[in-house]
C-alpha positions, 0 to 999 in steps of 0.5 A, a space after each residue: 329895454 332898460 339901459 345902463 348909464 354907460 349904454 346911454 352915454 354910448 348912445 348919446 355919443 353915437 347920436 352926437 356924430 350921427 345927427 350931423 351926418 343925417 342933417 348933411 344928408 338931408 341938405 344934399 337930398 333936399 336943398 342941393 339936389 344930389 340924391 345919391 350923396 344925400 341918401 348915402 349920408 342918411 344910410 351912413 347915419 342910420 348904420 352908425 346907430 344900428 351898429 351901436 345898438 346891435 353889435 356885440 362888444 367885448 364887454 357884452 360877451 362876458 355878460 352873455 357867457 355868465 348868463 348861459 353858465 348860470 342858467 345851466 348850472 342853477 335851475 329855476 324853481 319852475 324847472 324843478 317842478 316839471 
């Protein structure tokens, strides 16, 4: 999937925060022997990335609405042939 420049900046910003949380989770899980805290931090880091990827933002809503409107108003040439 192609990303816009702002999408890549958003992902990079999310990774700046998620990677240290994941590394701290690994530290707790492997070195300190606290699996509950370590697993919790790893899940939190994963959720940070998943939310950034899959949650719809207000900017995305306008684009989706425009795609639906254009798709219903303007028929593609393939639709007209049938």
